[in-house]
MARKETI-660517 format. One line per field, with one value per atom (N, C-alpha, C, CB): residue number from 0; y, z, x; residue in three letters; atom name. Coordinates in pm, whole numbers. Each point is the difference from the previous one (the first is absolute). Glycine has a CB too. Layout:
N
nr <- [NUM, ...]
c2 <- [Y, ...]
c3 <- [Z, ...]
c1 <- [X, ...]
rest <- [ALA, ...]
atom <- [CA, ...]
//
This chain:
114
nr <- [0, 0, 0, 0, 1, 1, 1, 1, 2, 2, 2, 2, 3, 3, 3, 3, 4, 4, 4, 4, 5, 5, 5, 5, 6, 6, 6, 6, 7, 7, 7, 7, 8, 8, 8, 8, 9, 9, 9, 9, 10, 10, 10, 10, 11, 11, 11, 11, 12, 12, 12, 12, 13, 13, 13, 13, 14, 14, 14, 14, 15, 15, 15, 15, 16, 16, 16, 16, 17, 17, 17, 17, 18, 18, 18, 18, 19, 19, 19, 19, 20, 20, 20, 20, 21, 21, 21, 21, 22, 22, 22, 22, 23, 23, 23, 23, 24, 24, 24, 24, 25, 25, 25, 25, 26, 26, 26, 26, 27, 27, 27, 27, 28, 28, 28, 28, 29, 29, 29, 29, 30, 30, 30, 30, 31, 31, 31, 31, 32, 32, 32, 32, 33, 33, 33, 33, 34, 34, 34, 34, 35, 35, 35, 35, 36, 36, 36, 36, 37, 37, 37, 37, 38, 38, 38, 38, 39, 39, 39, 39, 40, 40, 40, 40, 41, 41, 41, 41, 42, 42, 42, 42, 43, 43, 43, 43, 44, 44, 44, 44, 45, 45, 45, 45, 46, 46, 46, 46, 47, 47, 47, 47, 48, 48, 48, 48, 49, 49, 49, 49, 50, 50, 50, 50, 51, 51, 51, 51, 52, 52, 52, 52, 53, 53, 53, 53, 54, 54, 54, 54, 55, 55, 55, 55, 56, 56, 56, 56, 57, 57, 57, 57, 58, 58, 58, 58, 59, 59, 59, 59, 60, 60, 60, 60, 61, 61, 61, 61, 62, 62, 62, 62, 63, 63, 63, 63, 64, 64, 64, 64, 65, 65, 65, 65, 66, 66, 66, 66, 67, 67, 67, 67, 68, 68, 68, 68, 69, 69, 69, 69, 70, 70, 70, 70, 71, 71, 71, 71, 72, 72, 72, 72, 73, 73, 73, 73, 74, 74, 74, 74, 75, 75, 75, 75, 76, 76, 76, 76, 77, 77, 77, 77, 78, 78, 78, 78, 79, 79, 79, 79, 80, 80, 80, 80, 81, 81, 81, 81, 82, 82, 82, 82, 83, 83, 83, 83, 84, 84, 84, 84, 85, 85, 85, 85, 86, 86, 86, 86, 87, 87, 87, 87, 88, 88, 88, 88, 89, 89, 89, 89, 90, 90, 90, 90, 91, 91, 91, 91, 92, 92, 92, 92, 93, 93, 93, 93, 94, 94, 94, 94, 95, 95, 95, 95, 96, 96, 96, 96, 97, 97, 97, 97, 98, 98, 98, 98, 99, 99, 99, 99, 100, 100, 100, 100, 101, 101, 101, 101, 102, 102, 102, 102, 103, 103, 103, 103, 104, 104, 104, 104, 105, 105, 105, 105, 106, 106, 106, 106, 107, 107, 107, 107, 108, 108, 108, 108, 109, 109, 109, 109, 110, 110, 110, 110, 111, 111, 111, 111, 112, 112, 112, 112, 113, 113, 113, 113]
c2 <- [-17020, 45, -115, 168, -125, -100, 33, -33, -58, 41, 115, -235, 298, 113, 133, -135, 137, 112, 33, -53, 188, 64, 2, 152, -158, 0, 21, -155, 148, 24, -140, 214, -241, -112, -37, 60, -167, -25, -15, -109, 84, -14, 139, -247, 298, 130, 127, -115, 89, 133, 95, -1, -31, 77, -30, 13, 102, -21, -49, 175, -286, -46, -99, 46, -111, -109, -127, 106, -166, -138, -107, 58, -155, -131, -105, 88, -207, -132, -36, -82, 79, -52, -128, 235, -340, -132, 16, -152, 97, -20, -101, 61, -158, -99, -16, -117, 132, -6, -107, 109, -87, -109, -125, 173, -154, -117, -103, 148, -91, -94, -55, 110, -69, -47, -56, 157, -217, -52, -126, 103, -150, -109, -131, 141, -245, -106, -83, 1, 18, -48, 111, -201, 210, 110, 7, -33, 141, 22, 10, -119, 59, -2, 159, -263, 296, 128, -5, 61, 54, 21, 62, 29, -60, 59, 109, -215, 326, 132, 64, 49, -6, 77, 145, -168, 213, 159, 57, -8, 140, 60, 126, -115, 141, 133, 62, -91, 193, 63, -60, 185, -305, -75, -119, 79, -82, -112, -100, 18, -120, -83, -89, 9, -66, -111, -60, 110, -239, -72, 6, -172, 189, 23, -94, 250, -261, -80, 106, -195, 131, 79, -108, 181, -150, -78, -23, 71, 19, -9, 43, 43, 74, 40, 113, -75, 76, 119, 130, -144, 254, 134, 98, -64, 190, 121, 97, -41, 92, 106, 129, -139, 150, 155, 3, 55, -94, 3, 97, -238, 201, 79, 42, -126, 228, 40, -76, 197, -176, -82, 18, 12, 102, 34, -88, 242, -239, -95, -153, 171, -210, -134, -45, 36, 54, -26, -13, 121, -50, -16, -144, 258, -293, -122, -110, 117, -117, -100, -30, 83, 32, -7, -71, 206, -174, -70, -139, 212, -234, -146, -68, 44, -9, -74, -27, 99, -14, -35, -105, 238, -227, -103, -126, 174, -188, -122, -65, 86, -10, -65, -64, 162, -83, -67, -126, 222, -214, -132, -123, 146, -108, -95, -62, 126, -39, -59, -73, 166, -159, -77, -119, 190, -213, -104, 11, -123, 240, 30, 30, 102, -104, 8, -96, 217, -257, -99, 22, -10, 153, 24, -9, 135, -195, -20, -119, 112, -104, -115, -120, 148, -146, -116, -87, 131, -69, -67, -40, 118, -62, -22, -127, 221, -264, -140, -110, 79, -175, -122, -52, -57, 24, -16, -150, 198, -302, -117, -77, 11, -99, -81, -114, 66, -109, -123, 36, -153, 83, 42, -26, -60, -40, -12, 52, -185, 277, 63, 133, -113, 170, 130, 76, -85, 217, 88, 106, -53, 50, 109, 122, -153, 269, 133, 66, 4, 29, 77, 156, -186, 241, 157, 61, -7, 126, 71, 59, 51, -51, 69, 139, -156, 224, 156, 71, -14, -37, 85, 18, -74]
c3 <- [7165, 94, 16, 131, -122, 45, 138, -237, 276, 154, -10, 95, -200, 12, 2, -93, 92, -6, 134, -221, 225, 125, 7, 0, 122, 20, 148, -200, 237, 128, 62, -52, 164, 82, 64, 35, -57, 55, 154, -215, 271, 152, 63, -21, -21, 61, -55, 44, -152, -82, -45, 145, -134, -46, -144, 228, -310, -134, 2, -85, 2, -18, -101, 223, -241, -89, 37, -49, -37, 42, 5, -107, 184, 10, -10, 132, -166, -9, 148, -200, 213, 135, -21, 101, -10, -33, 70, -24, -35, 46, 128, -240, 217, 104, 40, -86, 195, 25, -55, 179, -227, -79, 77, -91, 227, 70, 27, 105, -150, -2, -125, 171, -281, -133, -87, 20, 52, -85, -57, 132, -263, -50, 90, -236, 249, 70, -54, 69, -194, -71, -56, -54, 103, -48, -159, 219, -274, -144, -78, 20, 69, -74, 6, 81, -164, -18, 13, -141, 191, 2, -133, 254, -302, -122, 48, -158, 88, 42, -118, 201, -200, -110, 4, -13, -70, 0, -116, 104, -78, -86, -37, 79, -217, -39, -106, 46, -114, -80, -131, 128, -160, -112, 39, -107, 229, 22, 111, -258, 306, 112, -59, 132, -61, -35, 136, -224, 194, 132, 20, -25, 148, 19, 107, -65, 114, 100, 111, -171, 295, 121, 74, 16, 48, 57, 147, -167, 228, 141, 50, 18, -54, 46, -85, 224, -223, -75, 64, -91, -8, 55, -81, 102, -48, -79, 3, 36, -155, 5, -4, -90, 123, 11, 134, -283, 374, 142, 94, -31, 52, 101, -40, 167, -85, 4, 66, -14, 21, 89, 151, -171, 205, 141, 33, -16, -75, 22, 8, -126, 50, -17, 130, -256, 308, 121, 118, -94, 104, 100, -15, -5, -104, -52, 39, -201, 164, 22, 165, -232, 301, 154, 58, 4, -57, 52, -49, 4, -133, -40, 74, -218, 255, 73, 132, -122, 209, 132, -20, 92, -183, -26, -48, -52, -22, -43, 121, -229, 303, 123, 90, -9, 25, 77, -58, 75, -205, -63, 9, -163, 142, 10, 144, -178, 270, 119, 40, 53, -107, 18, -78, 59, -170, -72, -117, 203, -235, -108, -135, 178, -201, -137, -32, 7, -122, -56, 53, -209, 221, 54, 142, -180, 254, 123, 45, -1, 121, 32, 23, 104, -71, 17, -133, 181, -300, -116, -61, -25, 69, -46, 31, 28, 109, 61, -101, 258, -267, -72, 54, -47, -57, 65, 46, -145, 105, 52, -12, -41, 142, -22, -89, 204, -211, -78, -104, 198, -302, -118, 47, -191, 272, 45, 139, -146, 199, 129, -20, 97, 9, -1, 112, -103, 83, 91, 28, -68, 187, 57, 19, 97, -120, 14, 94, -228, 348, 96, -27, 180, -205, -24, 132, -236, 256, 123, -8, 39, 76, 16, -26, 166, -274, -9, 112, -241, 319, 113, 129, -87]
c1 <- [42, 120, 85, -130, 259, 108, 50, 74, 8, 43, 87, -4, 40, 74, -60, 144, -274, -83, -42, -72, 29, -35, -165, 234, -283, -145, -25, -41, -98, -36, 3, -137, 207, 15, -128, 230, -284, -135, -9, -46, 169, 10, 33, 84, 21, 43, -58, 201, -265, -66, 112, -221, 351, 101, 31, 82, -36, 42, 143, -159, 183, 138, 4, 56, 68, 25, -65, 204, -290, -52, 114, -226, 201, 81, -79, 154, -101, -68, -61, 171, -300, -44, -80, -8, 53, -69, -126, 206, -308, -121, -27, -40, 111, 15, 147, -203, 259, 131, 70, -50, 171, 96, -3, 166, -154, 40, -121, 187, -303, -110, -29, -86, 140, -32, 104, -159, 276, 103, -56, 191, -145, -34, 67, -27, -47, 51, 127, -235, 250, 119, 82, -121, 241, 93, 9, 139, -162, 19, -129, 211, -320, -142, -30, -103, -5, -58, -145, 181, -237, -143, -28, -21, -128, -34, -101, 43, -23, -88, -50, 133, -248, -55, 21, -157, 232, 17, -75, 233, -281, -66, 63, -186, 206, 81, -83, 243, -201, -78, -4, 36, 36, -28, -84, 207, -266, -99, 67, -101, 33, 47, 98, -212, 308, 91, 41, 90, -37, 46, 164, -213, 238, 153, 37, 4, 117, 60, 40, 87, -109, 45, 73, -197, 317, 81, -32, 155, -207, -27, -149, 253, -308, -123, -60, 72, -201, -51, 16, -154, 179, 17, -59, 195, -211, -43, 87, -207, 254, 97, -45, 130, -279, -43, -91, -7, 38, -57, 71, -62, 183, 80, 149, -142, 166, 150, 78, -53, 187, 77, -37, 183, -216, -46, -117, 76, -179, -117, 43, -148, 238, 49, 73, 22, 50, 71, -94, 194, -305, -106, -61, -52, 11, -61, 100, -127, 255, 98, 12, 130, -139, 6, -110, 111, -222, -126, -3, -128, 161, 1, 97, -71, 187, 98, -60, 193, -244, -63, -114, 55, -136, -106, 55, -155, 242, 59, 57, 47, 35, 67, -90, 164, -275, -112, -62, -48, 23, -53, 96, -125, 258, 101, -2, 137, -140, 9, -122, 157, -269, -108, -11, -90, 190, 3, -106, 89, -117, -121, 60, -157, 290, 56, 94, -34, 50, 114, 139, -126, 157, 137, 18, 29, -131, 12, 87, -206, 286, 99, -80, 173, -308, -78, -9, -130, 149, -20, 129, -206, 319, 146, 46, 51, -98, 47, -45, -26, 102, -47, -128, 231, -312, -129, -31, -78, 161, 8, 133, -231, 247, 124, 4, 37, -166, -33, -104, 50, -44, -102, -140, 164, -212, -133, -39, 9, 82, -25, -69, 199, -250, -63, 56, -207, 229, 40, -101, 220, -262, -85, 51, -99, 49, 40, -97, 105, -56, -89, 5, 41, -157, 3, -21, -96, 151, -43, -139, 234, -294, -138, 15, -77, 14, 16, -62, 0, -88, -50, 85, -212]
rest <- [MET, MET, MET, MET, THR, THR, THR, THR, ASP, ASP, ASP, ASP, THR, THR, THR, THR, GLU, GLU, GLU, GLU, ASN, ASN, ASN, ASN, GLY, GLY, GLY, GLY, ASP, ASP, ASP, ASP, CYS, CYS, CYS, CYS, LYS, LYS, LYS, LYS, LEU, LEU, LEU, LEU, THR, THR, THR, THR, LYS, LYS, LYS, LYS, GLU, GLU, GLU, GLU, VAL, VAL, VAL, VAL, GLY, GLY, GLY, GLY, ARG, ARG, ARG, ARG, PHE, PHE, PHE, PHE, VAL, VAL, VAL, VAL, LYS, LYS, LYS, LYS, SER, SER, SER, SER, HIS, HIS, HIS, HIS, ILE, ILE, ILE, ILE, ILE, ILE, ILE, ILE, PRO, PRO, PRO, PRO, LYS, LYS, LYS, LYS, SER, SER, SER, SER, LEU, LEU, LEU, LEU, THR, THR, THR, THR, ARG, ARG, ARG, ARG, PRO, PRO, PRO, PRO, ASN, ASN, ASN, ASN, ILE, ILE, ILE, ILE, SER, SER, SER, SER, GLY, GLY, GLY, GLY, ASN, ASN, ASN, ASN, LYS, LYS, LYS, LYS, PHE, PHE, PHE, PHE, ILE, ILE, ILE, ILE, GLU, GLU, GLU, GLU, LYS, LYS, LYS, LYS, LYS, LYS, LYS, LYS, VAL, VAL, VAL, VAL, THR, THR, THR, THR, ASN, ASN, ASN, ASN, ARG, ARG, ARG, ARG, GLY, GLY, GLY, GLY, PRO, PRO, PRO, PRO, PHE, PHE, PHE, PHE, TYR, TYR, TYR, TYR, GLY, GLY, GLY, GLY, LYS, LYS, LYS, LYS, ALA, ALA, ALA, ALA, SER, SER, SER, SER, ASP, ASP, ASP, ASP, SER, SER, SER, SER, TRP, TRP, TRP, TRP, TYR, TYR, TYR, TYR, ASP, ASP, ASP, ASP, PRO, PRO, PRO, PRO, ASN, ASN, ASN, ASN, ILE, ILE, ILE, ILE, VAL, VAL, VAL, VAL, THR, THR, THR, THR, GLN, GLN, GLN, GLN, LYS, LYS, LYS, LYS, GLY, GLY, GLY, GLY, GLU, GLU, GLU, GLU, ASP, ASP, ASP, ASP, ILE, ILE, ILE, ILE, LEU, LEU, LEU, LEU, ALA, ALA, ALA, ALA, TYR, TYR, TYR, TYR, LEU, LEU, LEU, LEU, ASP, ASP, ASP, ASP, THR, THR, THR, THR, LEU, LEU, LEU, LEU, ALA, ALA, ALA, ALA, ILE, ILE, ILE, ILE, GLU, GLU, GLU, GLU, GLU, GLU, GLU, GLU, LEU, LEU, LEU, LEU, ARG, ARG, ARG, ARG, GLY, GLY, GLY, GLY, LEU, LEU, LEU, LEU, GLY, GLY, GLY, GLY, LEU, LEU, LEU, LEU, VAL, VAL, VAL, VAL, TRP, TRP, TRP, TRP, SER, SER, SER, SER, SER, SER, SER, SER, HIS, HIS, HIS, HIS, LEU, LEU, LEU, LEU, PHE, PHE, PHE, PHE, LYS, LYS, LYS, LYS, ALA, ALA, ALA, ALA, ASN, ASN, ASN, ASN, SER, SER, SER, SER, ALA, ALA, ALA, ALA, LYS, LYS, LYS, LYS, GLN, GLN, GLN, GLN, LEU, LEU, LEU, LEU, ASN, ASN, ASN, ASN, SER, SER, SER, SER, LEU, LEU, LEU, LEU, ARG, ARG, ARG, ARG, LEU, LEU, LEU, LEU, VAL, VAL, VAL, VAL, LYS, LYS, LYS, LYS, PHE, PHE, PHE, PHE, LYS, LYS, LYS, LYS, ASP, ASP, ASP, ASP, PRO, PRO, PRO, PRO, ASN, ASN, ASN, ASN]
atom <- [N, CA, C, CB, N, CA, C, CB, N, CA, C, CB, N, CA, C, CB, N, CA, C, CB, N, CA, C, CB, N, CA, C, CB, N, CA, C, CB, N, CA, C, CB, N, CA, C, CB, N, CA, C, CB, N, CA, C, CB, N, CA, C, CB, N, CA, C, CB, N, CA, C, CB, N, CA, C, CB, N, CA, C, CB, N, CA, C, CB, N, CA, C, CB, N, CA, C, CB, N, CA, C, CB, N, CA, C, CB, N, CA, C, CB, N, CA, C, CB, N, CA, C, CB, N, CA, C, CB, N, CA, C, CB, N, CA, C, CB, N, CA, C, CB, N, CA, C, CB, N, CA, C, CB, N, CA, C, CB, N, CA, C, CB, N, CA, C, CB, N, CA, C, CB, N, CA, C, CB, N, CA, C, CB, N, CA, C, CB, N, CA, C, CB, N, CA, C, CB, N, CA, C, CB, N, CA, C, CB, N, CA, C, CB, N, CA, C, CB, N, CA, C, CB, N, CA, C, CB, N, CA, C, CB, N, CA, C, CB, N, CA, C, CB, N, CA, C, CB, N, CA, C, CB, N, CA, C, CB, N, CA, C, CB, N, CA, C, CB, N, CA, C, CB, N, CA, C, CB, N, CA, C, CB, N, CA, C, CB, N, CA, C, CB, N, CA, C, CB, N, CA, C, CB, N, CA, C, CB, N, CA, C, CB, N, CA, C, CB, N, CA, C, CB, N, CA, C, CB, N, CA, C, CB, N, CA, C, CB, N, CA, C, CB, N, CA, C, CB, N, CA, C, CB, N, CA, C, CB, N, CA, C, CB, N, CA, C, CB, N, CA, C, CB, N, CA, C, CB, N, CA, C, CB, N, CA, C, CB, N, CA, C, CB, N, CA, C, CB, N, CA, C, CB, N, CA, C, CB, N, CA, C, CB, N, CA, C, CB, N, CA, C, CB, N, CA, C, CB, N, CA, C, CB, N, CA, C, CB, N, CA, C, CB, N, CA, C, CB, N, CA, C, CB, N, CA, C, CB, N, CA, C, CB, N, CA, C, CB, N, CA, C, CB, N, CA, C, CB, N, CA, C, CB, N, CA, C, CB, N, CA, C, CB, N, CA, C, CB, N, CA, C, CB, N, CA, C, CB, N, CA, C, CB, N, CA, C, CB, N, CA, C, CB, N, CA, C, CB, N, CA, C, CB, N, CA, C, CB, N, CA, C, CB, N, CA, C, CB, N, CA, C, CB, N, CA, C, CB, N, CA, C, CB, N, CA, C, CB]
//
């Protein structure tokens, strides 16, 4: 199947056109160097091969746009919480310069999740 075919959405159980659905949200899986790619194993009817992915792994046969919209909403809420706790690289706690001098150390204080 390709992302232009129809099928049963695994989340909403409705029939519709499949869309690319990221297994891990894109904001959590960007390469740390711009332009780098991830290597992913793809399986086709001609056998497995390795391809490149620019941001994150996805499955084109899981959800329709309605299902992807639900997942994107939930992912956004979760990632905002993780960023606020400083638990992902896109958190403002990691974007600040880590040290003023080469031999100094910057301590980062994390919020207590309780």
